[in-house]
C-alpha positions in Angstrom: 41.9 16.0 -2.7 40.1 18.7 -4.5 39.1 22.0 -2.9 35.5 21.2 -3.3 35.9 17.9 -1.4 37.8 19.6 1.4 35.1 22.3 1.7 32.3 19.6 1.8 34.2 17.7 4.4 34.6 20.8 6.6 31.0 21.6 6.3 30.0 18.0 7.1 32.3 18.2 10.2 30.7 21.5 11.3 27.3 19.9 11.0 28.2 16.9 13.0 29.9 19.1 15.7 26.7 21.2 15.8 24.5 18.1 16.1 26.7 16.8 18.8 26.4 20.0 20.8 22.6 19.9 20.4 22.6 16.4 21.8 24.8 17.3 24.7 22.5 20.4 25.5 19.4 18.1 25.4 21.1 15.6 27.7 22.3 18.2 30.1 18.8 19.7 30.3 17.5 16.2 31.2 19.9 16.1 34.2 18.4 19.3 35.6 14.9 17.8 35.7 14.1 15.5 38.6 11.1 13.2 38.3 10.2 14.4 34.8 11.0 13.3 31.3 12.0 15.6 28.5 10.2 15.0 25.3 10.2 16.7 21.9 6.9 17.2 20.2 6.2 17.3 16.5 7.2 21.0 16.2 10.6 20.2 17.8 9.9 22.1 21.0 11.0 20.5 24.3 8.3 19.7 26.8 8.3 17.9 30.2 6.0 15.2 31.4 5.7 14.0 34.9 7.3 10.5 34.6 5.4 9.1 37.6 2.0 10.0 36.3 2.8 8.6 32.9 4.2 5.4 34.4 1.2 5.0 36.7 -1.4 5.6 34.1 0.3 3.4 31.5 0.7 0.4 33.8 -2.6 0.2 35.6 -3.6 -3.3 36.4 -6.6 -4.6 34.6 -8.5 -7.0 37.0 -11.1 -8.0 34.3 -8.4 -8.9 31.8 -6.5 -10.8 34.5 -9.6 -12.7 35.4 -10.3 -13.6 31.8 -6.8 -14.8 31.1 -6.7 -16.9 34.3 -10.2 -18.4 34.5 -11.5 -18.3 30.9 -8.1 -19.1 29.4 -5.6 -21.0 31.6 -8.0 -22.8 33.9 -10.6 -23.6 31.3 -8.0 -25.1 28.9 -6.3 -27.1 31.5 -9.5 -28.6 32.8 -10.6 -29.4 29.3 -7.3 -30.9 28.1 -5.8 -32.6 31.1 -7.1 -36.1 31.9 -9.8 -36.4 34.6 -10.1 -38.8 37.5 -8.4 -39.7 40.7 -5.7 -41.7 39.1 -4.4 -38.5 37.3 -4.8 -36.1 40.2 -1.2 -36.3 41.3 0.0 -35.7 37.7 -2.3 -32.7 37.3 -1.1 -31.3 40.6 2.5 -31.4 39.4 1.5 -29.4 36.3 -0.6 -27.0 38.5 2.4 -26.5 40.8 4.7 -25.5 38.0 2.0 -23.2 36.5 1.4 -21.6 39.9 5.1 -21.3 40.7 5.6 -19.3 37.5 2.5 -17.1 38.1 3.8 -16.3 41.6 7.3 -15.6 40.4 8.9 -18.4 42.2 6.8 -19.1 45.3 6.7 -22.9 45.6 4.4 -24.7 47.9 6.2 -25.6 51.2 6.0 -28.8 53.3 2.9 -27.4 55.1 1.1 -26.8 51.8 1.5 -23.0 51.9 2.6 -21.1 48.9 2.6 -17.6 50.3 1.3 -16.0 47.1 -1.8 -16.1 44.9 -1.3 -17.2 41.3 -4.5 -15.5 40.3 -3.2 -12.2 41.4 0.1 -12.3 39.5 1.3 -10.3 36.6 -0.7 -10.2 33.4 2.3 -10.8 31.2 3.1 -13.9 33.2 -0.4 -15.2 32.8 -0.2 -14.5 29.1 3.0 -16.4 28.8 1.4 -19.5 30.5 -1.7 -19.2 28.3 0.6 -19.1 25.2 2.5 -22.2 26.4 -0.7 -24.1 27.1 -2.3 -23.2 23.7 0.9 -24.2 21.9 0.9 -27.5 23.9 -2.8 -28.1 22.8 -2.1 -27.2 19.2 0.9 -29.5 19.0 -1.2 -32.3 20.7 1.5 -32.6 23.4 1.4 -35.1 26.3 1.2 -34.2 30.0 4.9 -34.9 30.2 5.5 -32.3 27.4 3.5 -29.7 29.3 5.1 -30.5 32.7 8.6 -30.4 31.4 8.0 -27.2 29.5 6.7 -25.5 32.6 9.3 -27.0 34.9 12.2 -26.1 32.6 10.9 -22.5 32.3 10.8 -22.2 36.1 14.3 -23.6 36.4 15.6 -21.4 33.6 14.2 -18.3 35.3 15.7 -19.3 38.6 12.6 -20.4 40.5 14.3 -23.7 41.4 13.5 -27.3 40.9 10.2 -28.7 42.1 10.0 -30.0 45.7 8.9 -33.4 44.5 12.1 -34.0 42.4 
């Protein structure tokens, strides 16, 4: 190996050791801060931010958006695309049960007809997932069986259990 290559290798090793030391210093500083997050701004200087404030402000629930997704999206599409009439009520109820179980993160209706949770008040990301499944079902011109099995299988896969009627 030439002297130049050896010299370049040593310099490269020194740089990587220096970078590793800088990483370790940054990580050790993070251990000293409780309830705060270290961040580096554009200039490279370290700043702290209160993690709780950032978390709370970033994840504020949006009731209007939740309302729109649930009523103007999910409910409206199901009412429009599921068959009407008394003869289809039980089939619609099976689909609604799977939808509501997902939206309440596993709360199934019990033998007394009580769920113990409100699907309208669930998580926005769950409602968006159901809306996505319903719109895909409509676009693909799926049957009620397709929608039911998709929702049921999703609930089983996540661990919400099998429906009470099976």
